N, C-alpha and C positions, 0 to 999 in steps of 0.2 A: 616584352610590351608591345600589345597591338597597336598599329598606328592607323588612322584613317583620314582620309581626305576629304574636304567639303567641297560642294558645287560653288561656283562663283555667284556671287548676290546678285539681284537686279537693279539694287539702287547703289549709287557710287559710294564706296566706303568712306571717301572725303567727306561728301556731304553729312554722311551720318554721323562721323566725329564732331564736325561744327555743330549740329544741330543738338547733338547729347550734351556738347559742353555748354552751349548757350542757353539750354531749356532749364529754367528754374524749377520746373516740377520733377526734372528727372535726378534724384539726389540719392538713389541707390540702385543696386543692381536689379531689384525686382521692379523698381519703375522702369527702369531701362527696357527689360525684358518684355513688359506689358505695353510698352509705345508701339505705336502702330506702325512705325518704321522699323522694327528689330525684323531681321532676317532669320527665318529657320531653314537652316540647311541641311540636305540629306547627305546621309553617309556613302562614300564611294570606297572600293577595295584598293589598296595600296598597290600602285604601279612602280614596279622598279626597274623595268626593262626599256624605258624610254622618258623622255622629258613630260612633267606633269604640271602644267601650269595653273593648278587649282590649289596647290598647297598653302596654307596660312598658319604659318609656324612663327614661334618666338623664341629668340636666344637670350637666356638671362646669364650672369655671372658678373663677378667683381671687375673693376677696370683693369685691363691688361691680361686676362684670363684669355685671350683668344676668339672671343665673339665673332670678330670681324673676320679673321682668318678663317674659321671653319663654317660661318654662315655663307662667307662669299663663294666658298668651293662647292658648298651645297646648291647656292644659287644657280652656280654654271651647272652643275649637275642635272638638276631638275628643272631649269629652264624659267625660275622666277626672280622677280628683281630682290636683291638684298638691299635693304633699307635701313642704314645706322644712323640713328637720332644724333650720334656723336659726330658724326660727317655732317650733317646738317648744321648743328650749332658749330662746327669749325667753319662752314661756308659761310655762315652770316657774320662771324666773327671776322672774316676776311674782306667781307663786304663793308660799303659805307652806308648799310642802313640804319635804320634807326634803334635798333637793337644791340648794335655791335658794343657801343661802351657798355652798355648794361650787363652783357654778357661776359665782356672781359674781367669785370670785377667780380663777377659770380665763379668763373673758372679758374680764375690765378688764385682764390681764396679755397679752391677744393670744394666746393659748396654745389649742391646740386641745382640744376636749371628749375623753375617751377614749371607746374604742370601746364598752365596757360601758354607759355612760351613753347613749350615741346610739342604740345599737341597743335600749336599754331603753325610750327614749321613742319610737321608731320603730314598736316592737311594740305599744306601747299605742294609738299613733294608728291604726295597721292593723286592729287589733281592733276600733276603735271604727266604723270605717270598713265593715267586714264585716258589724257589727250591723247599719248603713245600708243593706247591700245594694251596697256599692261594688265595684267591678272594674275591673281595670288600674288604672295608675298612672304620674304622672312624678314622679320623684324629684328634690330639689333640695338638692345639698349633701350627698349621700350616694351612693357610698362616698367616703371621704378617706384611707382608708388600704387597704394590700395585704389586710389580715385582714378588712376589712369588703367588699372586693371577693370573695375568696373565698367569704365566709359567704354574700353576694347571689347569687353565680353559681352556690353549690352549691344553692341552694333555688329558684332560678328561673331560667329563660333570657331574660336581658336582649335586647330587641331591637335597640336602640341606643343608644348614649352619644354626646350631643353635648357636644363641649369647645368651649365658646366663649371667645375670645382677644380681647385688647384693651390696647393700649398702655399701659405702666406710668403714664405721665404722667398719661393720661387716667383710668386706674384710680384714683390717687392722688384726682386732683380729685373724681371722682364720690363716692368714700367719704366726703370731706370736706363735701360739698354734700348728704349725705342729709337728710333731714327727715322726722319720721311727725307726723301729727295727732295729738294726745293725746285728742281727743275719738272721732273714727271710726276711727283706727287707719290710714288711709290713707298712702301712701309717695308721697313727692315728693322732688324735688332741684332745689335751688337753683343749682348750678352751672352756668356756661355756657363750654364746653370750645370753644377754636379753636385748634388746632395747625397750623403751617404745615409743609408738605411740606419735606424735606431729603433730599439724598442719593438721590434718586430714588425715595422713600418719601411715598406720597399723604397730603396733609394730611387733616385730622378735625374735621368740626365737629360738636358736641352741643349743642342748644338746652336749657336748664334744662325740668324738668317742674315747673312751677309750680303750687300748690294753688288750688282755686276760693276765693273770697273768704270765703266762711264758716268756711274753715281756715285762713286765711294766718295769723290772730293766734294761733292755737293750736299751731303747728310746734315740735315738739322734735328736739334731736339725741341720738342714742344715746350713751351715756356711753363707749364703746369706739370712737367715731368720731375720734379725736385723731390728729396726724398722725403721733405716736410708734407708737402702738399699731397703726394700718393699716399701716405699712412693716413693722412685724415680724410682722402676720398674714400679709402678702404673701410676705416672706421664708419664712416656716414653711410656708405653703401651696406656693410653687414647689418647696422641697423635697421636700415629702411628695407631690405631685400626680405628677412624673414616673414612677414606679413604677405607680402607679393606670393612667395614661395607657397605658402600653407594655403593661399587662396586658391593657386592651380593645383594644389595636393588634393586638396578637397574634391575637387572636380575631376579627378584621374587624369589630369592632362600634364603632370608635370613628371619629367623624365630626368633624373639627376645623373650627370655624366662625371666621374673621377678622371681628369685627365691624367694618364699614366706616363706621359714624357712630352716629346716634342712631337713635330706633325709626322713622323715617320711612324711612330708608334701608336699614336692617338686617331689619326684618321681612319685607319681600316677598323679600329675597334669602336668608333663613333657609327662608320657606317653599318657595321654589324648590331649595334644597339637600335639603330633605325630601322633595319629590315630593309637595306638598301644596296642594291648591286651597282658596284663600280668597275666595269670591265677591264679599265686601265690598272686596277688595283689587283684584281685578280690575275692578268696578263704580268704584272710585277712579281707577285707572288710566285708564279708558276716558273718563271724566267731562272 
């Protein structure tokens, strides 16, 4: 799949989102694209040999599939911020802000946070990034609804949407195995996944991502990572994700990537699918 990059827009992205969301006259993608503040960007050739701060990518995928892991790695490789809406929600949950109690009720029941709340949190994050001179982004966990996708498509031309996929059995095990270090905030996973191949389908092995010794005694589990809540979260996501996937598929922007296993197997294959060179991966393969 050919991947192109876009030039940075002249109008602050966060301002565009706020205006698009608040404008009563912008009720469809066509309305958004015809608005005077829509930014038409020119294509640039993909650059894989150095950091490129103009990428505007989205990562889709079920909760627990590894969006954050792979988006974060690409963020470091390409030199653009990784913005995870899930992290924004958790930060708000841990705050004493007015949304905290409302969000706790939503998250603990495995429900999706409303468009208005997500876009408000995202807009604040982008404004803070703009103040620090950030450009480009890799969004993780946004958009999750057609309305969110229309707003995003109306204010910027997303280059690529990477849709990560993983067997549901592995997804459930990964979600239940997630742990966070209460001291440093590091993310780990204690699940050891070993699925045997059946009916012509390949097997899958995913080693646990264990913490270093100084974090091992400080691990906590997210309150919403229970089997009941995770299954409901996956059901809701699958129900709502299909229209969003089709939205980007029709625009030729969707790259569907089936994770073949853990990071050692999946990372080099994902880079290959994205036509990106990572010199460290090449050196490891040659060693």
